[in-house]
N, CA, C, O and the ligand as a Tripos MOL2 file, in Angstrom:
@<TRIPOS>MOLECULE
protein
  285   283    72     0     0
PROTEIN
NO_CHARGES

@<TRIPOS>ATOM
      1 N           0.8080   -1.1910    0.0640 N.3       1 MET1
      2 CA          0.0200    0.0130   -0.0330 C.3       1 MET1
      3 C           0.9250    1.2890    0.0680 C.2       1 MET1
      4 O           1.7720    1.4990    0.9370 O.2       1 MET1
      5 N           0.5920    2.0910   -0.9710 N.am      2 LYS2
      6 CA          1.2580    3.5150   -0.9880 C.3       2 LYS2
      7 C           0.5390    4.7870   -0.4810 C.2       2 LYS2
      8 O          -0.6910    4.7470   -0.5100 O.2       2 LYS2
      9 N           1.0750    5.8000   -0.0660 N.am      3 GLN3
     10 CA          0.2310    6.7350    0.3930 C.3       3 GLN3
     11 C           0.8060    8.1080   -0.4500 C.2       3 GLN3
     12 O           1.9860    8.2350   -0.7760 O.2       3 GLN3
     13 N          -0.3360    9.1720   -0.7540 N.am      4 ILE4
     14 CA          0.2210   10.2370   -1.4160 C.3       4 ILE4
     15 C          -0.8280   11.2830   -0.9750 C.2       4 ILE4
     16 O          -2.0210   11.0070   -0.8450 O.2       4 ILE4
     17 N          -0.2960   12.5020   -0.7550 N.am      5 LEU5
     18 CA         -1.1860   13.6750   -0.1730 C.3       5 LEU5
     19 C          -1.9640   13.9990   -1.4120 C.2       5 LEU5
     20 O          -1.5180   13.8650   -2.5510 O.2       5 LEU5
     21 N          -3.1990   14.4500   -1.0970 N.am      6 CYS6
     22 CA         -3.9550   14.9080   -2.2430 C.3       6 CYS6
     23 C          -3.3360   15.9580   -3.0730 C.2       6 CYS6
     24 O          -3.4400   15.9730   -4.2990 O.2       6 CYS6
     25 N          -2.6010   16.9540   -2.2920 N.am      7 SER7
     26 CA         -2.0430   18.2020   -2.9180 C.3       7 SER7
     27 C          -0.8060   17.6410   -3.9940 C.2       7 SER7
     28 O          -0.4810   18.2370   -5.0200 O.2       7 SER7
     29 N          -0.2750   16.5120   -3.5650 N.am      8 ASN8
     30 CA          0.6050   15.9160   -4.5270 C.3       8 ASN8
     31 C           0.2750   15.1960   -5.7270 C.2       8 ASN8
     32 O           1.1210   14.8070   -6.5320 O.2       8 ASN8
     33 N          -0.8790   15.0370   -5.8300 N.am      9 MET9
     34 CA         -1.6460   14.3110   -6.8510 C.3       9 MET9
     35 C          -2.1970   15.4830   -7.9380 C.2       9 MET9
     36 O          -2.6980   15.2080   -9.0280 O.2       9 MET9
     37 N          -2.0070   16.7730   -7.4370 N.am     10 GLY10
     38 CA         -2.5770   17.8110   -8.4090 C.3      10 GLY10
     39 C          -3.9230   18.3270   -7.7100 C.2      10 GLY10
     40 O          -4.6210   19.1770   -8.2630 O.2      10 GLY10
     41 N          -4.2230   17.8230   -6.5800 N.am     11 GLY11
     42 CA         -5.3110   18.6450   -5.6150 C.3      11 GLY11
     43 C          -4.8810   20.0260   -5.1430 C.2      11 GLY11
     44 O          -3.7540   20.4660   -5.3730 O.2      11 GLY11
     45 N          -5.8770   20.7370   -4.4310 N.am     12 PRO12
     46 CA         -5.4190   22.1730   -3.8940 C.3      12 PRO12
     47 C          -4.2620   22.0100   -3.0730 C.2      12 PRO12
     48 O          -4.1990   21.0290   -2.3310 O.2      12 PRO12
     49 N          -3.3170   22.8670   -3.1130 N.am     13 ALA13
     50 CA         -2.0210   22.8320   -2.3270 C.3      13 ALA13
     51 C          -2.4470   22.8210   -0.8440 C.2      13 ALA13
     52 O          -1.5500   22.4490   -0.0870 O.2      13 ALA13
     53 N          -3.5190   23.1200   -0.3160 N.am     14 ASP14
     54 CA         -3.5020   23.1870    1.1390 C.3      14 ASP14
     55 C          -4.3590   22.0100    1.5070 C.2      14 ASP14
     56 O          -4.8730   22.0410    2.6250 O.2      14 ASP14
     57 N          -4.6100   20.8810    0.6580 N.am     15 CYS15
     58 CA         -5.3850   19.8900    0.9780 C.3      15 CYS15
     59 C          -4.2140   18.7340    1.5470 C.2      15 CYS15
     60 O          -3.2980   18.2990    0.8490 O.2      15 CYS15
     61 N          -4.4420   18.4010    2.7950 N.am     16 LYS16
     62 CA         -3.4420   17.2970    3.3040 C.3      16 LYS16
     63 C          -4.0640   15.8910    3.3120 C.2      16 LYS16
     64 O          -3.3760   14.9950    3.8000 O.2      16 LYS16
     65 N          -5.2720   15.5920    2.8350 N.am     17 VAL17
     66 CA         -5.8120   14.3330    3.0000 C.3      17 VAL17
     67 C          -4.8390   13.4540    2.2370 C.2      17 VAL17
     68 O          -4.2530   13.7430    1.1940 O.2      17 VAL17
     69 N          -4.7620   12.2380    2.9970 N.am     18 VAL18
     70 CA         -3.8870   11.2720    2.6450 C.3      18 VAL18
     71 C          -4.5560   10.0130    1.9690 C.2      18 VAL18
     72 O          -5.3030    9.2560    2.5870 O.2      18 VAL18
     73 N          -4.1850    9.8450    0.5130 N.am     19 LEU19
     74 CA         -4.8920    8.8670   -0.3850 C.3      19 LEU19
     75 C          -3.9700    7.4640   -0.3220 C.2      19 LEU19
     76 O          -2.7410    7.4740   -0.2570 O.2      19 LEU19
     77 N          -4.5990    6.5520   -0.3460 N.am     20 MET20
     78 CA         -3.8750    5.1390   -0.2600 C.3      20 MET20
     79 C          -4.3730    4.2300   -1.2960 C.2      20 MET20
     80 O          -5.5690    4.0660   -1.5360 O.2      20 MET20
     81 N          -3.2920    3.5790   -1.9710 N.am     21 ALA21
     82 CA         -3.7720    2.6260   -2.9560 C.3      21 ALA21
     83 C          -2.5440    1.4270   -3.0810 C.2      21 ALA21
     84 O          -1.4270    1.6500   -2.6130 O.2      21 ALA21
     85 N          -2.8340    0.3000   -3.6770 N.am     22 PRO22
     86 CA         -1.5430   -0.3600   -3.7540 C.3      22 PRO22
     87 C          -1.1370   -0.2910   -5.3730 C.2      22 PRO22
     88 O          -0.0400   -0.7460   -5.6990 O.2      22 PRO22
     89 N          -1.9050    0.2030   -6.2560 N.am     23 THR23
     90 CA         -1.4640    0.4850   -7.5460 C.3      23 THR23
     91 C          -1.4660    1.8270   -7.9590 C.2      23 THR23
     92 O          -2.1660    2.5940   -7.2980 O.2      23 THR23
     93 N          -0.7690    2.3210   -9.0090 N.am     24 ALA24
     94 CA         -1.0030    3.6180   -9.6680 C.3      24 ALA24
     95 C          -2.4230    4.0080  -10.3290 C.2      24 ALA24
     96 O          -2.9240    5.1320  -10.3460 O.2      24 ALA24
     97 N          -2.9350    2.8650  -10.8490 N.am     25 GLU25
     98 CA         -4.4030    3.0220  -11.3430 C.3      25 GLU25
     99 C          -5.2760    3.1610  -10.2030 C.2      25 GLU25
    100 O          -6.1730    4.0040  -10.1940 O.2      25 GLU25
    101 N          -5.0310    2.2770   -9.1200 N.am     26 GLY26
    102 CA         -6.1010    2.3290   -7.9270 C.3      26 GLY26
    103 C          -5.6390    3.7630   -7.1640 C.2      26 GLY26
    104 O          -6.4230    4.1220   -6.2850 O.2      26 GLY26
    105 N          -4.7580    4.4120   -7.3310 N.am     27 MET27
    106 CA         -4.4210    5.4870   -6.7720 C.3      27 MET27
    107 C          -5.0580    6.7810   -7.3890 C.2      27 MET27
    108 O          -5.4810    7.7610   -6.7770 O.2      27 MET27
    109 N          -5.0300    6.5750   -8.6370 N.am     28 ILE28
    110 CA         -6.0180    7.5460   -9.8400 C.3      28 ILE28
    111 C          -7.2600    7.4020   -9.4530 C.2      28 ILE28
    112 O          -7.8080    8.4670   -9.1720 O.2      28 ILE28
    113 N          -8.0530    6.2250   -9.3130 N.am     29 ASP29
    114 CA         -9.2400    6.2380   -8.7500 C.3      29 ASP29
    115 C          -9.4950    6.6430   -7.5080 C.2      29 ASP29
    116 O         -10.4720    7.3810   -7.3900 O.2      29 ASP29
    117 N          -9.0060    6.4210   -6.7220 N.am     30 THR30
    118 CA         -8.9950    6.9280   -5.3500 C.3      30 THR30
    119 C          -8.8130    8.3550   -5.2460 C.2      30 THR30
    120 O          -9.5650    8.9950   -4.5110 O.2      30 THR30
    121 N          -7.8250    8.9700   -5.9530 N.am     31 GLY31
    122 CA         -7.6880   10.4940   -5.9760 C.3      31 GLY31
    123 C          -8.8680   11.0390   -6.7870 C.2      31 GLY31
    124 O          -9.3470   12.1020   -6.3910 O.2      31 GLY31
    125 N          -9.4040   10.4550   -7.8740 N.am     32 TRP32
    126 CA        -10.7290   10.9240   -8.6000 C.3      32 TRP32
    127 C         -11.7960   11.0150   -7.6780 C.2      32 TRP32
    128 O         -12.4240   12.0700   -7.5990 O.2      32 TRP32
    129 N         -12.1430    9.8300   -6.8130 N.am     33 LYS33
    130 CA        -12.9450    9.9650   -6.0010 C.3      33 LYS33
    131 C         -13.0190   11.2660   -4.9680 C.2      33 LYS33
    132 O         -13.9100   12.1070   -4.8460 O.2      33 LYS33
    133 N         -12.0560   11.1540   -4.4370 N.am     34 HIS34
    134 CA        -11.8320   12.1550   -3.1610 C.3      34 HIS34
    135 C         -12.0980   13.6440   -3.9350 C.2      34 HIS34
    136 O         -12.7540   14.5060   -3.3500 O.2      34 HIS34
    137 N         -11.5090   13.9030   -5.3710 N.am     35 LEU35
    138 CA        -11.3920   15.1020   -5.7560 C.3      35 LEU35
    139 C         -13.0170   15.4060   -6.1260 C.2      35 LEU35
    140 O         -13.4970   16.5370   -6.0600 O.2      35 LEU35
    141 N         -13.7440   14.2590   -6.5090 N.am     36 GLN36
    142 CA        -15.1880   14.7100   -6.6310 C.3      36 GLN36
    143 C         -15.9680   14.9590   -5.5760 C.2      36 GLN36
    144 O         -16.9070   15.7520   -5.6450 O.2      36 GLN36
    145 N         -15.5850   14.1640   -4.2680 N.am     37 GLU37
    146 CA        -16.2310   14.4710   -3.0790 C.3      37 GLU37
    147 C         -15.8290   15.8580   -2.2590 C.2      37 GLU37
    148 O         -16.6260   16.5590   -1.6360 O.2      37 GLU37
    149 N         -14.3560   16.0940   -2.4110 N.am     38 ALA38
    150 CA        -14.0450   17.0960   -1.4660 C.3      38 ALA38
    151 C         -13.6980   18.4490   -2.4020 C.2      38 ALA38
    152 O         -13.7500   19.5790   -1.9140 O.2      38 ALA38
    153 N         -13.3820   18.2320   -3.6300 N.am     39 HIS39
    154 CA        -13.1350   19.3800   -4.5260 C.3      39 HIS39
    155 C         -13.9880   19.3590   -5.8030 C.2      39 HIS39
    156 O         -13.4350   19.3700   -6.9030 O.2      39 HIS39
    157 N         -15.2760   19.3300   -5.6830 N.am     40 PRO40
    158 CA        -16.1480   19.1380   -6.7880 C.3      40 PRO40
    159 C         -15.7820   20.0330   -7.9970 C.2      40 PRO40
    160 O         -15.5930   19.6200   -9.1410 O.2      40 PRO40
    161 N         -15.6950   21.5660   -7.4990 N.am     41 GLU41
    162 CA        -15.3670   22.2980   -8.6050 C.3      41 GLU41
    163 C         -14.1110   21.9670   -9.3530 C.2      41 GLU41
    164 O         -14.2010   22.0830  -10.5750 O.2      41 GLU41
    165 N         -12.9430   21.5730   -8.8610 N.am     42 GLN42
    166 CA        -11.8440   21.1820   -9.5640 C.3      42 GLN42
    167 C         -12.0480   19.8930  -10.4320 C.2      42 GLN42
    168 O         -11.4960   19.7590  -11.5240 O.2      42 GLN42
    169 N         -12.8170   19.0240   -9.9180 N.am     43 ALA43
    170 CA        -13.4580   17.8150  -10.7500 C.3      43 ALA43
    171 C         -14.0210   18.0370  -11.8760 C.2      43 ALA43
    172 O         -13.8620   17.3690  -12.8970 O.2      43 ALA43
    173 N         -14.9040   19.2590  -11.7030 N.am     44 LYS44
    174 CA        -15.8420   19.6420  -12.8530 C.3      44 LYS44
    175 C         -14.9790   20.3340  -13.9880 C.2      44 LYS44
    176 O         -15.2850   20.2620  -15.1780 O.2      44 LYS44
    177 N         -13.8650   21.0150  -13.5040 N.am     45 ASN45
    178 CA        -12.8430   21.8750  -14.3420 C.3      45 ASN45
    179 C         -11.9650   20.5080  -15.2250 C.2      45 ASN45
    180 O         -11.6850   20.5810  -16.4210 O.2      45 ASN45
    181 N         -11.7100   19.5880  -14.5450 N.am     46 ILE46
    182 CA        -10.9310   18.6050  -15.2710 C.3      46 ILE46
    183 C         -11.8560   17.9480  -16.1230 C.2      46 ILE46
    184 O         -11.4340   17.6360  -17.2370 O.2      46 ILE46
    185 N         -13.3160   17.6070  -15.7600 N.am     47 MET47
    186 CA        -14.2060   16.8660  -16.7750 C.3      47 MET47
    187 C         -14.5140   17.9710  -18.0430 C.2      47 MET47
    188 O         -14.9550   17.6180  -19.1370 O.2      47 MET47
    189 N         -14.2190   19.2500  -17.7040 N.am     48 ASN48
    190 CA        -14.5940   20.1970  -18.8510 C.3      48 ASN48
    191 C         -13.3800   20.3110  -19.7070 C.2      48 ASN48
    192 O         -13.5050   20.7750  -20.8400 O.2      48 ASN48
    193 N         -12.0530   19.8760  -19.2050 N.am     49 ASN49
    194 CA        -10.7320   20.0490  -20.0220 C.3      49 ASN49
    195 C         -10.2110   18.7060  -19.7950 C.2      49 ASN49
    196 O          -9.2950   18.6090  -18.9780 O.2      49 ASN49
    197 N         -10.6510   17.6160  -20.3960 N.am     50 PRO50
    198 CA        -10.0560   16.3460  -20.0740 C.3      50 PRO50
    199 C          -8.5810   16.3080  -20.5130 C.2      50 PRO50
    200 O          -7.8550   15.4410  -20.0280 O.2      50 PRO50
    201 N          -8.0850   17.2070  -21.4140 N.am     51 LYS51
    202 CA         -6.5620   17.1950  -21.8580 C.3      51 LYS51
    203 C          -5.7440   17.2870  -20.7060 C.2      51 LYS51
    204 O          -4.6160   16.8020  -20.7940 O.2      51 LYS51
    205 N          -6.1750   17.9370  -19.3970 N.am     52 ASP52
    206 CA         -5.4200   18.0050  -18.1900 C.3      52 ASP52
    207 C          -5.0740   16.6880  -17.5900 C.2      52 ASP52
    208 O          -4.1060   16.5490  -16.8420 O.2      52 ASP52
    209 N          -5.8850   15.7140  -17.9330 N.am     53 VAL53
    210 CA         -5.5300   14.5130  -17.5370 C.3      53 VAL53
    211 C          -5.3470   13.7400  -18.7710 C.2      53 VAL53
    212 O          -6.2480   13.0810  -19.2910 O.2      53 VAL53
    213 N          -4.1470   13.8440  -19.2220 N.am     54 ASN54
    214 CA         -3.7470   12.9440  -20.3230 C.3      54 ASN54
    215 C          -2.6510   11.9210  -20.2480 C.2      54 ASN54
    216 O          -2.3670   11.5220  -19.1190 O.2      54 ASN54
    217 N          -2.0480   11.4750  -21.1830 N.am     55 ASP55
    218 CA         -1.2320   10.4370  -21.1620 C.3      55 ASP55
    219 C           0.1160   10.8950  -20.4200 C.2      55 ASP55
    220 O           0.8140   10.1950  -19.6880 O.2      55 ASP55
    221 N           0.2950   12.0910  -20.7420 N.am     56 LYS56
    222 CA          1.5590   12.6360  -20.0430 C.3      56 LYS56
    223 C           1.4460   12.7450  -18.6590 C.2      56 LYS56
    224 O           2.3460   12.3460  -17.9190 O.2      56 LYS56
    225 N           0.1740   13.3710  -18.1450 N.am     57 TRP57
    226 CA         -0.0410   13.2710  -16.6960 C.3      57 TRP57
    227 C           0.1540   11.7930  -15.9800 C.2      57 TRP57
    228 O           0.7380   11.4950  -14.9380 O.2      57 TRP57
    229 N          -0.5630   10.9800  -16.9440 N.am     58 MET58
    230 CA         -0.5100    9.4760  -16.3780 C.3      58 MET58
    231 C           0.8160    9.0620  -16.1910 C.2      58 MET58
    232 O           1.1150    8.5400  -15.1170 O.2      58 MET58
    233 N           1.7370    9.2280  -17.1510 N.am     59 SER59
    234 CA          3.1970    8.8070  -17.1050 C.3      59 SER59
    235 C           3.8530    9.2760  -15.8980 C.2      59 SER59
    236 O           4.3250    8.5590  -15.0160 O.2      59 SER59
    237 N           3.8400   10.7030  -15.9420 N.am     60 GLU60
    238 CA          4.4610   11.3850  -14.7320 C.3      60 GLU60
    239 C           3.8770   10.8390  -13.4010 C.2      60 GLU60
    240 O           4.5660   10.6820  -12.3940 O.2      60 GLU60
    241 N           2.7520   10.6040  -13.4660 N.am     61 PHE61
    242 CA          1.9410   10.1910  -12.0640 C.3      61 PHE61
    243 C           2.6900    8.7850  -11.7740 C.2      61 PHE61
    244 O           3.1670    8.5460  -10.6640 O.2      61 PHE61
    245 N           2.7510    7.9790  -12.7280 N.am     62 LYS62
    246 CA          3.2740    6.6980  -12.3030 C.3      62 LYS62
    247 C           4.6850    6.4850  -11.9210 C.2      62 LYS62
    248 O           5.1080    5.5860  -11.1950 O.2      62 LYS62
    249 N           5.4880    7.5990  -12.6070 N.am     63 VAL63
    250 CA          6.8070    7.6980  -12.0220 C.3      63 VAL63
    251 C           6.9500    8.3110  -10.6840 C.2      63 VAL63
    252 O           7.9340    8.1140   -9.9710 O.2      63 VAL63
    253 N           5.8550    9.1290  -10.3270 N.am     64 LYS64
    254 CA          5.7840    9.6330   -8.8680 C.3      64 LYS64
    255 C           5.2900    8.6110   -8.0130 C.2      64 LYS64
    256 O           5.8500    8.4570   -6.9280 O.2      64 LYS64
    257 N           4.3800    7.9270   -8.3120 N.am     65 PHE65
    258 CA          3.9340    6.7450   -7.6300 C.3      65 PHE65
    259 C           4.9750    5.6690   -7.4600 C.2      65 PHE65
    260 O           5.0650    5.1820   -6.3330 O.2      65 PHE65
    261 N           5.7310    5.2490   -8.3560 N.am     66 ASP66
    262 CA          6.8740    4.4860   -8.1140 C.3      66 ASP66
    263 C           7.8340    4.7890   -7.2510 C.2      66 ASP66
    264 O           8.5030    3.8760   -6.7660 O.2      66 ASP66
    265 N           8.0470    5.9890   -6.9400 N.am     67 SER67
    266 CA          9.0690    6.6090   -6.1410 C.3      67 SER67
    267 C           8.5990    6.6360   -4.7120 C.2      67 SER67
    268 O           9.3820    6.9590   -3.8200 O.2      67 SER67
    269 N           7.1890    6.2650   -4.4290 N.am     68 LEU68
    270 CA          6.8390    6.5930   -2.9230 C.3      68 LEU68
    271 C           7.1850    5.3910   -2.2360 C.2      68 LEU68
    272 O           7.3240    4.3060   -2.7990 O.2      68 LEU68
    273 N           7.3260    5.5980   -0.9910 N.am     69 GLU69
    274 CA          7.6140    4.3820   -0.1150 C.3      69 GLU69
    275 C           6.4330    3.5440   -0.0220 C.2      69 GLU69
    276 O           5.2770    3.9670   -0.0460 O.2      69 GLU69
    277 N           6.7900    2.3280    0.0860 N.am     70 ASP70
    278 CA          5.8160    1.2900    0.2740 C.3      70 ASP70
    279 C           5.5670    1.1630    1.8870 C.2      70 ASP70
    280 O           6.4320    1.0030    2.7480 O.2      70 ASP70
    281 N           4.1230    1.2790    2.0670 N.am     71 GLU71
    282 CA          3.9440    1.3110    3.5680 C.3      71 GLU71
    283 C           3.7630   -0.1300    4.0090 C.2      71 GLU71
    284 O           3.5950   -0.3950    5.2000 O.2      71 GLU71
    285 ZN         -8.1700   16.8540   -1.4440 Zn       72 ZN72
@<TRIPOS>BOND
     1     1     2 1
     2     2     3 1
     3     3     4 2
     4     3     5 am
     5     5     6 1
     6     6     7 1
     7     7     8 2
     8     7     9 am
     9     9    10 1
    10    10    11 1
    11    11    12 2
    12    11    13 am
    13    13    14 1
    14    14    15 1
    15    15    16 2
    16    15    17 am
    17    17    18 1
    18    18    19 1
    19    19    20 2
    20    19    21 am
    21    21    22 1
    22    22    23 1
    23    23    24 2
    24    23    25 am
    25    25    26 1
    26    26    27 1
    27    27    28 2
    28    27    29 am
    29    29    30 1
    30    30    31 1
    31    31    32 2
    32    31    33 am
    33    33    34 1
    34    34    35 1
    35    35    36 2
    36    35    37 am
    37    37    38 1
    38    38    39 1
    39    39    40 2
    40    39    41 am
    41    41    42 1
    42    42    43 1
    43    43    44 2
    44    43    45 am
    45    45    46 1
    46    46    47 1
    47    47    48 2
    48    47    49 am
    49    49    50 1
    50    50    51 1
    51    51    52 2
    52    51    53 am
    53    53    54 1
    54    54    55 1
    55    55    56 2
    56    55    57 am
    57    57    58 1
    58    58    59 1
    59    59    60 2
    60    59    61 am
    61    61    62 1
    62    62    63 1
    63    63    64 2
    64    63    65 am
    65    65    66 1
    66    66    67 1
    67    67    68 2
    68    67    69 am
    69    69    70 1
    70    70    71 1
    71    71    72 2
    72    71    73 am
    73    73    74 1
    74    74    75 1
    75    75    76 2
    76    75    77 am
    77    77    78 1
    78    78    79 1
    79    79    80 2
    80    79    81 am
    81    81    82 1
    82    82    83 1
    83    83    84 2
    84    83    85 am
    85    85    86 1
    86    86    87 1
    87    87    88 2
    88    87    89 am
    89    89    90 1
    90    90    91 1
    91    91    92 2
    92    91    93 am
    93    93    94 1
    94    94    95 1
    95    95    96 2
    96    95    97 am
    97    97    98 1
    98    98    99 1
    99    99   100 2
   100    99   101 am
   101   101   102 1
   102   102   103 1
   103   103   104 2
   104   103   105 am
   105   105   106 1
   106   106   107 1
   107   107   108 2
   108   107   109 am
   109   109   110 1
   110   110   111 1
   111   111   112 2
   112   111   113 am
   113   113   114 1
   114   114   115 1
   115   115   116 2
   116   115   117 am
   117   117   118 1
   118   118   119 1
   119   119   120 2
   120   119   121 am
   121   121   122 1
   122   122   123 1
   123   123   124 2
   124   123   125 am
   125   125   126 1
   126   126   127 1
   127   127   128 2
   128   127   129 am
   129   129   130 1
   130   130   131 1
   131   131   132 2
   132   131   133 am
   133   133   134 1
   134   134   135 1
   135   135   136 2
   136   135   137 am
   137   137   138 1
   138   138   139 1
   139   139   140 2
   140   139   141 am
   141   141   142 1
   142   142   143 1
   143   143   144 2
   144   143   145 am
   145   145   146 1
   146   146   147 1
   147   147   148 2
   148   147   149 am
   149   149   150 1
   150   150   151 1
   151   151   152 2
   152   151   153 am
   153   153   154 1
   154   154   155 1
   155   155   156 2
   156   155   157 am
   157   157   158 1
   158   158   159 1
   159   159   160 2
   160   159   161 am
   161   161   162 1
   162   162   163 1
   163   163   164 2
   164   163   165 am
   165   165   166 1
   166   166   167 1
   167   167   168 2
   168   167   169 am
   169   169   170 1
   170   170   171 1
   171   171   172 2
   172   171   173 am
   173   173   174 1
   174   174   175 1
   175   175   176 2
   176   175   177 am
   177   177   178 1
   178   178   179 1
   179   179   180 2
   180   179   181 am
   181   181   182 1
   182   182   183 1
   183   183   184 2
   184   183   185 am
   185   185   186 1
   186   186   187 1
   187   187   188 2
   188   187   189 am
   189   189   190 1
   190   190   191 1
   191   191   192 2
   192   191   193 am
   193   193   194 1
   194   194   195 1
   195   195   196 2
   196   195   197 am
   197   197   198 1
   198   198   199 1
   199   199   200 2
   200   199   201 am
   201   201   202 1
   202   202   203 1
   203   203   204 2
   204   203   205 am
   205   205   206 1
   206   206   207 1
   207   207   208 2
   208   207   209 am
   209   209   210 1
   210   210   211 1
   211   211   212 2
   212   211   213 am
   213   213   214 1
   214   214   215 1
   215   215   216 2
   216   215   217 am
   217   217   218 1
   218   218   219 1
   219   219   220 2
   220   219   221 am
   221   221   222 1
   222   222   223 1
   223   223   224 2
   224   223   225 am
   225   225   226 1
   226   226   227 1
   227   227   228 2
   228   227   229 am
   229   229   230 1
   230   230   231 1
   231   231   232 2
   232   231   233 am
   233   233   234 1
   234   234   235 1
   235   235   236 2
   236   235   237 am
   237   237   238 1
   238   238   239 1
   239   239   240 2
   240   239   241 am
   241   241   242 1
   242   242   243 1
   243   243   244 2
   244   243   245 am
   245   245   246 1
   246   246   247 1
   247   247   248 2
   248   247   249 am
   249   249   250 1
   250   250   251 1
   251   251   252 2
   252   251   253 am
   253   253   254 1
   254   254   255 1
   255   255   256 2
   256   255   257 am
   257   257   258 1
   258   258   259 1
   259   259   260 2
   260   259   261 am
   261   261   262 1
   262   262   263 1
   263   263   264 2
   264   263   265 am
   265   265   266 1
   266   266   267 1
   267   267   268 2
   268   267   269 am
   269   269   270 1
   270   270   271 1
   271   271   272 2
   272   271   273 am
   273   273   274 1
   274   274   275 1
   275   275   276 2
   276   275   277 am
   277   277   278 1
   278   278   279 1
   279   279   280 2
   280   279   281 am
   281   281   282 1
   282   282   283 1
   283   283   284 2
@<TRIPOS>SUBSTRUCTURE
     1 MET1         2 RESIDUE 1 A MET
     2 LYS2         6 RESIDUE 1 A LYS
     3 GLN3        10 RESIDUE 1 A GLN
     4 ILE4        14 RESIDUE 1 A ILE
     5 LEU5        18 RESIDUE 1 A LEU
     6 CYS6        22 RESIDUE 1 A CYS
     7 SER7        26 RESIDUE 1 A SER
     8 ASN8        30 RESIDUE 1 A ASN
     9 MET9        34 RESIDUE 1 A MET
    10 GLY10       38 RESIDUE 1 A GLY
    11 GLY11       42 RESIDUE 1 A GLY
    12 PRO12       46 RESIDUE 1 A PRO
    13 ALA13       50 RESIDUE 1 A ALA
    14 ASP14       54 RESIDUE 1 A ASP
    15 CYS15       58 RESIDUE 1 A CYS
    16 LYS16       62 RESIDUE 1 A LYS
    17 VAL17       66 RESIDUE 1 A VAL
    18 VAL18       70 RESIDUE 1 A VAL
    19 LEU19       74 RESIDUE 1 A LEU
    20 MET20       78 RESIDUE 1 A MET
    21 ALA21       82 RESIDUE 1 A ALA
    22 PRO22       86 RESIDUE 1 A PRO
    23 THR23       90 RESIDUE 1 A THR
    24 ALA24       94 RESIDUE 1 A ALA
    25 GLU25       98 RESIDUE 1 A GLU
    26 GLY26      102 RESIDUE 1 A GLY
    27 MET27      106 RESIDUE 1 A MET
    28 ILE28      110 RESIDUE 1 A ILE
    29 ASP29      114 RESIDUE 1 A ASP
    30 THR30      118 RESIDUE 1 A THR
    31 GLY31      122 RESIDUE 1 A GLY
    32 TRP32      126 RESIDUE 1 A TRP
    33 LYS33      130 RESIDUE 1 A LYS
    34 HIS34      134 RESIDUE 1 A HIS
    35 LEU35      138 RESIDUE 1 A LEU
    36 GLN36      142 RESIDUE 1 A GLN
    37 GLU37      146 RESIDUE 1 A GLU
    38 ALA38      150 RESIDUE 1 A ALA
    39 HIS39      154 RESIDUE 1 A HIS
    40 PRO40      158 RESIDUE 1 A PRO
    41 GLU41      162 RESIDUE 1 A GLU
    42 GLN42      166 RESIDUE 1 A GLN
    43 ALA43      170 RESIDUE 1 A ALA
    44 LYS44      174 RESIDUE 1 A LYS
    45 ASN45      178 RESIDUE 1 A ASN
    46 ILE46      182 RESIDUE 1 A ILE
    47 MET47      186 RESIDUE 1 A MET
    48 ASN48      190 RESIDUE 1 A ASN
    49 ASN49      194 RESIDUE 1 A ASN
    50 PRO50      198 RESIDUE 1 A PRO
    51 LYS51      202 RESIDUE 1 A LYS
    52 ASP52      206 RESIDUE 1 A ASP
    53 VAL53      210 RESIDUE 1 A VAL
    54 ASN54      214 RESIDUE 1 A ASN
    55 ASP55      218 RESIDUE 1 A ASP
    56 LYS56      222 RESIDUE 1 A LYS
    57 TRP57      226 RESIDUE 1 A TRP
    58 MET58      230 RESIDUE 1 A MET
    59 SER59      234 RESIDUE 1 A SER
    60 GLU60      238 RESIDUE 1 A GLU
    61 PHE61      242 RESIDUE 1 A PHE
    62 LYS62      246 RESIDUE 1 A LYS
    63 VAL63      250 RESIDUE 1 A VAL
    64 LYS64      254 RESIDUE 1 A LYS
    65 PHE65      258 RESIDUE 1 A PHE
    66 ASP66      262 RESIDUE 1 A ASP
    67 SER67      266 RESIDUE 1 A SER
    68 LEU68      270 RESIDUE 1 A LEU
    69 GLU69      274 RESIDUE 1 A GLU
    70 ASP70      278 RESIDUE 1 A ASP
    71 GLU71      282 RESIDUE 1 A GLU
    72 ZN72       285 GROUP 0 **** ****
């Protein structure tokens, strides 16, 4: 299981909610659910601009995820 702060996934800089998932894909799901619940305005912006979550973002996120400590 790995952990990342919402703000490190692209959420608001002041959000200190810890998200946990065993895989990068699972973390993206978890982060997206949290974004919709806690930051619906930002989730709406992303849905209106799907280019913000593109292949480049995904590959950068996977590198970041791999660099996290395993808990
Ligand atoms: Zn958050």
